[in-house]
C-alpha positions as CSV (number, residue, x, y, z in Angstrom):
1,M,-14.0,-5.2,-9.6
2,Q,-16.2,-7.1,-7.6
3,V,-15.3,-10.5,-6.7
4,D,-16.8,-13.5,-5.1
5,I,-15.0,-16.3,-3.9
6,V,-17.2,-19.7,-5.3
7,R,-16.2,-24.0,-5.3
8,D,-18.2,-24.3,-8.6
9,A,-20.1,-21.9,-10.8
10,K,-23.2,-22.5,-13.2
11,L,-20.6,-21.1,-15.9
12,S,-23.8,-20.6,-18.3
13,K,-24.5,-17.3,-16.8
14,I,-20.4,-16.4,-17.6
15,D,-20.0,-14.2,-20.4
16,H,-15.8,-15.6,-20.1
17,L,-13.9,-17.8,-18.4
18,F,-10.0,-17.5,-17.8
19,V,-7.9,-20.3,-17.0
20,L,-4.1,-19.5,-16.1
21,L,-2.4,-22.4,-16.8
22,A,1.7,-23.4,-16.6
23,E,3.8,-25.1,-19.1
24,G,2.5,-28.9,-19.3
25,K,0.3,-29.0,-16.2
26,H,-3.4,-28.9,-18.2
27,D,-4.8,-31.6,-16.1
28,V,-6.9,-29.7,-14.2
29,P,-11.1,-29.5,-13.8
30,L,-12.7,-27.7,-16.2
31,P,-15.8,-28.6,-18.4
32,A,-15.6,-31.6,-21.5
33,G,-16.3,-28.9,-24.0
34,V,-13.6,-26.5,-22.1
35,K,-11.0,-29.2,-22.1
36,K,-11.6,-30.4,-26.1
37,A,-11.3,-26.9,-26.5
38,L,-7.6,-26.8,-24.1
39,Q,-6.6,-29.8,-26.7
40,D,-7.7,-28.3,-30.1
41,S,-6.2,-24.8,-29.8
42,R,-2.6,-26.5,-28.4
43,F,-1.7,-24.3,-26.3
44,A,1.2,-24.6,-24.4
45,G,1.5,-22.3,-21.1
46,R,4.1,-20.8,-21.8
47,S,5.1,-17.0,-19.8
48,E,2.8,-14.1,-21.9
49,E,1.0,-16.9,-23.5
50,S,-2.9,-16.4,-23.8
51,I,-5.5,-17.5,-26.6
52,T,-9.7,-17.0,-26.6
53,I,-11.6,-19.5,-27.9
54,L,-14.8,-20.3,-28.8
55,A,-16.9,-22.7,-26.3
56,G,-20.0,-23.5,-25.4
57,E,-21.2,-23.1,-22.1
58,P,-19.1,-20.2,-21.0
59,R,-18.9,-19.0,-25.2
60,K,-15.5,-17.6,-24.7
61,V,-12.9,-18.8,-23.0
62,T,-9.5,-17.0,-22.7
63,L,-6.3,-19.4,-21.4
64,I,-3.3,-17.1,-19.7
65,G,0.3,-18.7,-19.4
66,L,2.2,-18.8,-16.2
67,G,5.8,-21.0,-17.8
68,Q,7.0,-23.6,-15.4
69,E,4.6,-24.2,-12.5
70,D,7.9,-25.4,-10.3
71,A,8.9,-21.5,-11.3
72,L,5.9,-20.0,-10.6
73,T,5.8,-17.1,-8.4
74,H,3.4,-14.3,-6.7
75,R,4.5,-11.9,-9.2
76,G,3.8,-14.4,-11.9
77,M,0.2,-15.1,-10.4
78,R,-0.3,-11.2,-10.1
79,A,0.5,-10.3,-13.9
80,G,-1.2,-13.5,-15.4
81,V,-4.5,-12.3,-13.7
82,T,-4.0,-8.8,-14.4
83,T,-4.2,-10.2,-18.0
84,A,-7.6,-11.5,-17.6
85,G,-8.6,-8.3,-16.6
86,R,-7.6,-6.2,-19.7
87,T,-8.4,-8.6,-21.8
88,A,-12.8,-8.8,-19.9
89,K,-12.5,-4.7,-19.3
90,K,-11.6,-4.6,-23.3
91,H,-13.9,-7.8,-24.6
92,R,-16.8,-5.7,-22.3
93,D,-17.4,-8.4,-20.6
94,A,-20.2,-7.7,-17.6
95,K,-20.0,-11.9,-15.8
96,I,-16.4,-13.5,-15.7
97,A,-15.3,-16.6,-13.8
98,L,-11.4,-17.2,-12.7
99,L,-9.4,-20.5,-12.5
100,F,-6.2,-20.7,-10.7
101,P,-5.5,-24.3,-10.0
102,Y,-2.6,-24.4,-8.4
103,T,-1.0,-23.4,-5.4
104,L,1.7,-20.2,-4.8
105,P,5.3,-21.1,-3.3
106,G,4.7,-20.7,0.6
107,M,1.5,-20.8,0.5
108,N,-1.7,-23.1,0.9
109,G,-4.8,-23.1,-0.9
110,D,-6.7,-20.8,1.5
111,E,-3.8,-17.8,1.0
112,T,-3.8,-18.2,-2.8
113,T,-7.3,-18.4,-3.0
114,L,-6.9,-14.7,-1.3
115,A,-4.2,-13.6,-3.1
116,V,-5.5,-14.2,-6.8
117,A,-8.8,-12.5,-5.0
118,D,-6.8,-9.8,-4.5
119,A,-5.3,-9.4,-7.5
120,L,-8.9,-10.2,-9.3
121,A,-10.2,-7.0,-7.6
122,Q,-7.6,-4.5,-8.8
123,S,-7.2,-6.2,-12.3
124,D,-9.1,-3.6,-13.9
125,Y,-8.7,-0.6,-11.6
126,K,-8.6,2.6,-13.6
127,Y,-8.3,6.3,-11.6
128,D,-10.4,7.9,-14.6
129,P,-12.8,10.8,-13.0
130,Y,-11.0,13.8,-14.3
131,I,-10.9,12.5,-17.7
132,T,-14.5,14.1,-19.6
133,V,-13.3,12.7,-22.8
134,K,-14.1,8.6,-23.0
135,K,-11.2,7.4,-25.5
136,E,-14.0,4.1,-24.4
137,Q,-17.8,3.4,-24.6
138,K,-19.1,3.8,-21.2
139,R,-17.2,1.4,-18.9
140,I,-19.4,-1.8,-18.2
141,P,-18.8,-3.3,-14.6
142,I,-17.7,-6.2,-14.4
143,H,-18.4,-8.7,-12.2
144,A,-15.7,-11.5,-10.9
145,T,-16.4,-15.2,-9.8
146,L,-13.1,-17.1,-8.1
147,L,-13.7,-20.7,-8.8
148,A,-11.8,-22.4,-5.6
149,P,-12.8,-25.9,-5.9
150,E,-11.0,-26.7,-2.9
151,A,-11.1,-23.2,-0.4
152,D,-13.5,-22.8,2.3
153,A,-14.9,-20.1,0.0
154,K,-17.8,-18.3,2.6
155,A,-14.6,-17.9,4.8
156,L,-12.6,-16.2,2.8
157,H,-14.6,-13.7,1.1
158,P,-15.4,-11.6,3.7
159,T,-11.3,-11.2,3.8
160,A,-10.4,-10.8,0.5
161,R,-13.6,-8.1,0.2
162,A,-12.0,-6.0,2.9
163,I,-8.6,-6.4,2.0
164,A,-8.9,-5.5,-1.9
165,E,-11.5,-2.3,-0.5
166,S,-8.8,-0.8,1.2
167,V,-6.8,-1.0,-0.9
168,E,-8.5,0.5,-3.5
169,T,-9.1,3.6,-1.0
170,V,-5.8,3.5,-1.2
171,R,-5.0,3.6,-4.6
172,N,-7.8,6.4,-5.1
173,L,-6.8,8.7,-2.8
174,A,-2.8,8.4,-3.5
175,N,-4.0,9.2,-7.3
176,T,-6.6,12.1,-6.5
177,P,-5.0,15.3,-7.9
178,C,-3.0,17.6,-5.1
179,N,-5.3,20.6,-5.2
180,V,-8.0,18.0,-4.0
181,M,-5.9,15.8,-1.6
182,T,-5.0,18.8,0.3
183,P,-4.2,18.1,3.9
184,T,-8.1,19.1,5.1
185,A,-9.4,16.9,2.7
186,L,-7.0,13.8,3.5
187,A,-7.9,14.4,7.2
188,N,-11.7,14.4,6.1
189,H,-11.4,11.4,4.2
190,A,-10.5,9.8,7.5
191,Q,-13.3,11.0,9.1
192,A,-15.4,9.5,6.9
193,V,-14.2,6.1,6.5
194,S,-13.5,5.3,10.1
195,K,-17.7,6.5,10.8
196,S,-18.4,3.8,7.8
197,V,-16.7,1.0,9.8
198,G,-17.4,2.2,12.7
199,V,-13.9,3.8,14.4
200,K,-13.8,7.1,16.4
201,C,-11.4,9.0,14.6
202,T,-10.4,12.7,16.0
203,V,-8.6,15.3,13.7
204,F,-6.1,18.1,15.3
205,D,-6.5,22.0,13.9
206,K,-3.4,23.9,13.4
207,R,-4.3,25.7,16.3
208,E,-4.3,22.4,18.6
209,I,-1.3,20.8,17.1
210,A,0.7,24.1,18.0
211,R,-0.7,23.8,21.4
212,M,1.2,20.1,21.3
213,K,4.5,21.9,20.6
214,M,4.8,19.8,17.5
215,G,7.2,21.7,16.1
216,G,8.2,19.4,13.2
217,L,5.2,19.7,11.5
218,L,4.4,23.1,12.1
219,A,8.0,24.2,10.6
220,V,7.2,22.1,7.4
221,N,3.9,23.7,7.1
222,R,4.5,27.1,7.3
223,G,4.9,28.1,3.6
224,S,2.2,26.4,2.8
225,V,-1.5,28.6,2.2
226,E,-3.1,24.7,3.3
227,E,-3.5,24.4,7.5
228,P,-1.6,20.9,8.6
229,R,-4.2,18.3,10.1
230,F,-2.8,15.6,12.9
231,V,-5.3,12.6,12.8
232,V,-6.0,10.0,15.1
233,M,-8.1,7.1,14.1
234,E,-9.0,4.4,16.8
235,Y,-9.9,0.9,16.7
236,T,-10.6,-0.2,20.2
237,P,-12.4,-4.3,20.0
238,G,-13.3,-6.0,23.5
239,K,-10.9,-8.0,24.7
240,A,-8.1,-7.5,22.2
241,R,-4.6,-9.7,22.5
242,K,-2.7,-6.7,21.5
243,H,-1.8,-2.6,20.9
244,V,-0.6,-1.4,17.8
245,A,0.0,2.0,16.8
246,L,0.2,3.0,12.8
247,V,2.0,6.1,11.9
248,G,1.9,7.5,7.8
249,K,3.3,10.0,6.5
250,G,0.9,13.1,4.9
251,I,2.6,15.2,3.0
252,T,0.0,15.5,0.2
253,F,2.3,17.2,-2.1
254,D,6.3,18.2,-1.7
255,S,7.9,20.6,-3.9
256,G,10.8,20.1,-1.7
257,G,10.3,23.5,-0.2
258,I,13.4,26.3,-0.2
259,S,15.4,23.2,-1.6
260,I,13.4,23.0,-4.4
261,K,13.1,20.2,-6.6
262,P,14.1,19.2,-10.2
263,A,10.6,20.0,-12.7
264,E,11.0,16.7,-14.1
265,K,8.5,14.6,-12.6
266,M,7.5,16.5,-9.5
267,E,4.0,15.8,-10.4
268,E,4.3,12.8,-9.2
269,M,5.0,14.2,-5.4
270,K,1.4,14.0,-5.2
271,F,2.3,10.2,-4.2
272,D,4.3,11.9,-1.1
273,M,1.1,11.1,1.5
274,C,1.3,7.1,0.3
275,G,2.0,6.4,3.7
276,A,-0.7,8.7,5.4
277,A,-3.4,6.7,3.0
278,A,-2.0,3.3,4.2
279,V,-3.3,4.2,7.8
280,I,-6.5,4.5,6.5
281,G,-6.8,2.1,4.5
282,I,-5.0,-0.8,7.1
283,V,-7.8,0.7,9.9
284,E,-10.3,0.0,7.2
285,A,-9.4,-3.4,6.9
286,V,-8.8,-4.2,10.7
287,A,-12.9,-2.6,11.4
288,K,-13.9,-4.7,8.7
289,L,-11.9,-8.0,9.6
290,E,-13.2,-7.5,13.3
291,L,-9.3,-7.8,14.3
292,P,-8.9,-9.2,17.6
293,V,-6.4,-5.8,18.0
294,K,-6.2,-2.6,19.3
295,I,-5.2,0.1,16.4
296,T,-4.0,4.1,17.2
297,G,-4.4,4.7,13.2
298,I,-2.0,8.2,13.1
299,F,-1.3,10.3,10.6
300,A,0.4,14.3,9.6
301,A,-0.2,15.8,6.8
302,T,0.5,19.4,5.2
303,D,2.5,20.2,1.8
304,N,5.8,21.2,1.6
305,L,6.1,24.5,-0.7
306,P,8.6,27.5,-0.8
307,S,7.4,30.8,0.1
308,G,8.6,33.9,2.1
309,S,7.6,32.2,5.2
310,A,8.8,28.5,4.5
311,Y,11.3,27.1,7.3
312,K,15.1,27.6,5.6
313,P,17.9,25.9,5.5
314,G,19.8,26.7,9.1
315,E,16.8,27.1,11.1
316,I,16.6,25.4,14.5
317,I,13.7,23.2,15.3
318,T,12.0,22.2,18.9
319,M,10.4,18.9,18.3
320,M,7.2,17.7,20.0
321,N,9.8,15.7,22.6
322,G,12.2,18.4,23.2
323,K,15.3,17.2,20.8
324,T,16.2,20.2,18.6
325,V,17.1,19.9,14.8
326,E,18.7,21.9,12.4
327,I,17.6,21.9,8.7
328,V,19.9,21.7,6.4
329,N,17.4,20.6,3.0
330,T,13.6,20.9,3.6
331,D,13.4,18.2,0.9
332,A,13.8,15.9,4.3
333,E,10.7,16.8,5.5
334,G,9.2,13.9,5.6
335,R,11.0,12.8,8.7
336,M,10.1,15.7,10.5
337,I,6.6,15.3,10.6
338,L,6.9,12.3,11.6
339,G,9.1,12.6,14.4
340,D,6.0,14.5,16.1
341,A,4.3,11.4,15.3
342,L,6.0,8.8,16.2
343,H,6.6,10.9,19.9
344,Y,3.2,10.9,20.4
345,A,2.4,7.3,18.8
346,S,5.0,6.2,21.6
347,Q,3.3,8.0,24.8
348,R,0.1,5.9,23.5
349,K,2.4,2.8,24.9
350,P,2.1,0.5,21.9
351,D,2.6,-3.1,21.9
352,H,3.8,-2.6,18.1
353,L,5.0,0.6,16.6
354,I,5.5,0.5,12.7
355,D,5.5,3.8,10.1
356,Y,4.9,3.5,6.7
357,A,6.4,6.4,4.3
358,T,7.6,7.6,1.6
359,L,10.9,8.8,2.9
360,T,13.8,8.7,0.0
361,G,14.5,8.5,-2.5
362,A,17.8,6.7,-1.6
363,C,15.2,3.6,-1.0
364,V,14.3,3.9,-4.6
365,V,17.5,3.8,-5.8
366,A,18.3,0.7,-2.9
367,L,15.7,-1.0,-4.3
368,A,13.9,0.5,-7.0
369,N,10.1,-1.0,-7.2
370,E,10.8,-4.4,-6.4
371,A,10.6,-4.5,-2.7
372,A,9.8,-1.6,0.8
373,G,12.8,-1.2,2.9
374,L,12.3,-2.1,6.2
375,F,14.0,-1.0,9.5
376,S,13.2,-2.1,13.3
377,N,15.0,-2.5,16.4
378,D,12.7,-5.9,16.5
379,D,14.6,-8.7,15.4
380,E,11.0,-10.5,16.0
381,L,9.0,-7.9,14.3
382,A,11.0,-7.6,11.7
383,R,11.2,-11.3,10.8
384,K,7.3,-11.6,11.2
385,L,6.6,-8.0,9.3
386,I,9.3,-9.7,6.2
387,H,7.3,-13.3,5.9
388,S,4.1,-12.2,6.3
389,G,5.3,-9.9,2.9
390,E,6.5,-12.8,1.5
391,R,3.3,-14.4,1.6
392,V,1.1,-11.5,0.2
393,G,3.7,-10.5,-2.3
394,E,5.0,-6.9,-1.1
395,R,8.3,-7.1,-0.4
396,L,10.0,-6.2,2.3
397,W,14.0,-6.3,2.9
398,R,16.3,-4.9,5.8
399,L,18.8,-2.7,6.1
400,P,20.4,-1.7,8.6
401,A,19.9,1.6,11.3
402,W,23.0,1.0,13.6
403,D,24.4,3.4,16.3
404,E,27.4,4.4,14.1
405,Y,25.2,6.2,11.3
406,K,24.2,8.8,14.2
407,D,27.3,10.5,13.3
408,L,26.3,11.2,9.7
409,I,23.4,13.0,10.9
410,R,25.8,15.2,14.1
411,S,25.3,18.7,13.8
412,E,27.8,21.5,15.4
413,W,24.3,23.9,16.5
414,A,21.5,21.3,17.0
415,D,21.2,17.5,18.8
416,M,21.1,16.5,15.3
417,K,20.9,17.8,11.8
418,N,17.8,16.9,9.5
419,S,19.3,14.9,6.9
420,G,22.8,12.6,6.6
421,G,23.1,13.8,3.1
422,R,24.0,11.8,0.0
423,W,26.0,8.6,1.2
424,G,23.0,6.1,3.1
425,G,20.0,8.3,2.7
426,A,17.2,5.8,3.4
427,I,19.5,4.8,6.3
428,T,20.4,7.6,8.2
429,A,16.7,9.0,7.8
430,A,14.9,5.9,10.1
431,V,18.3,6.6,12.2
432,F,16.9,10.2,12.7
433,L,13.2,8.8,12.9
434,K,14.8,6.0,15.9
435,E,15.6,10.1,17.9
436,F,12.1,10.1,18.1
437,V,10.6,6.3,19.6
438,D,10.8,4.9,22.4
439,C,9.3,1.4,22.0
440,P,10.8,-1.3,22.6
441,S,9.3,-3.1,19.0
442,W,8.9,-0.5,16.1
443,A,9.8,-0.6,12.6
444,H,10.0,2.1,9.6
445,L,8.6,1.0,6.1
446,D,10.1,3.0,3.2
447,I,7.5,2.7,0.3
448,A,8.6,5.1,-1.9
449,G,9.2,3.0,-5.0
450,T,6.3,0.3,-3.5
451,A,3.8,2.6,-3.2
452,Y,4.1,4.5,-6.2
453,A,4.5,1.4,-8.9
454,E,1.1,0.0,-6.8
455,C,-0.7,3.4,-7.4
456,E,0.2,5.2,-11.0
457,N,-2.1,2.8,-13.5
458,A,0.2,2.1,-16.1
459,R,2.5,-0.1,-13.3
460,E,-0.6,-2.9,-12.2
461,A,0.9,-6.4,-13.1
462,R,4.4,-5.0,-11.3
463,G,2.5,-6.9,-8.2
464,A,4.1,-4.2,-6.1
465,S,2.0,-2.7,-2.6
466,G,-1.0,-1.1,-1.8
467,A,1.5,1.1,0.1
468,G,2.3,-1.2,3.0
469,V,-2.3,-2.8,3.2
470,R,-2.1,-6.6,2.6
471,V,1.9,-7.0,4.2
472,T,0.1,-5.0,7.9
473,V,-3.3,-6.5,7.7
474,D,-1.5,-10.5,7.0
475,F,0.9,-9.3,10.0
476,L,-2.4,-8.2,12.6
477,R,-4.1,-11.6,11.5
478,A,-1.8,-13.4,12.3
479,L,-0.9,-11.8,16.2
């Protein structure tokens, strides 16, 4: 959905006005006719309450309840805005307007406006290019106007547009079926995005990956007929204040390899490239916003399949940095390709290094879809990322990565094992990654739960992450 931010709008040109109201708090700036209709409707504003009434200009007004104002949350706002988007889609409205006359906790007016604009832009999202028989008539593009009487609309509009477009890039990449979104296709998309925003993009093929001795990436790729790709996107503005490296996991499909996964829900393993998609989306947003921060976006891409040539438990793999890894579980493949990518990124000597990965089911067990797991060797970086997450509704929860956990990945045959087993699974994965990081300011985001919740069509209202795009862009804007 295209969203414009304005101070006021000619409601006569609007098909449908949506007003989000807290319980008992109806003293908001509305046209007289709409105010009278509101009074006559006896609308209370309770959570999940909504009512559509006929008015003069605009012709339709839908009131959506938010519950008690003092209990208002980012997630509650997002659910209300999603209701508006779905209602507009159902009514086949071409032009809508939305008013959210409150400030979210911990945010100022402009920050709230950006959050609402982002939610509104995603509110009618549906990935349907492969549905040949449409259950509904041809979709009408919705043009939305966000009414923000107190905001600096001119300044906020390009920021809101850049973030919304980048989140949609991530969702479209993730939802693309895995027979289409191969490692080569993912790399090609990174090149296309880079070209559109003026960013340098270098794609390394299998021969070049072998020359760089990326043993982890090559091992995981051995069972596949698809060649791996290693991609580097470089945004280099003049007088950059900081250099931040972003690393993403790009497993385009994960069967588990020889340690094969159960059949149930294996189709969701097409989402295992959300970390790489996040890197593409973040670089896209940063370039569009022209932020004064140098960004090196890196991702490794392959699928993980069983075959006669697949890597197997019992093997010892030499990684790019020379450390050796005993393979005990081929389904712990994401950390293998990330290990090489993190070492490569560390060689670039960034000020901060952040990686994104749908890495462990253990993190989903711990946090479900409500937050991404955060691990870091830098307390200040962790604090800033958590703060940004709270501001944009993309929660992060910090977990430990203490050296004591190394005992769980200790190997009798190599420098380490690639899995510590069931206990502390998300933590031992992060401790494994830490062995390949040579940067004093590193953070690992395990987005296994939140990225899936964002990309699956049934969960738009959950307010989950855009696979790390929103929190990272907010963090980078504050550098």
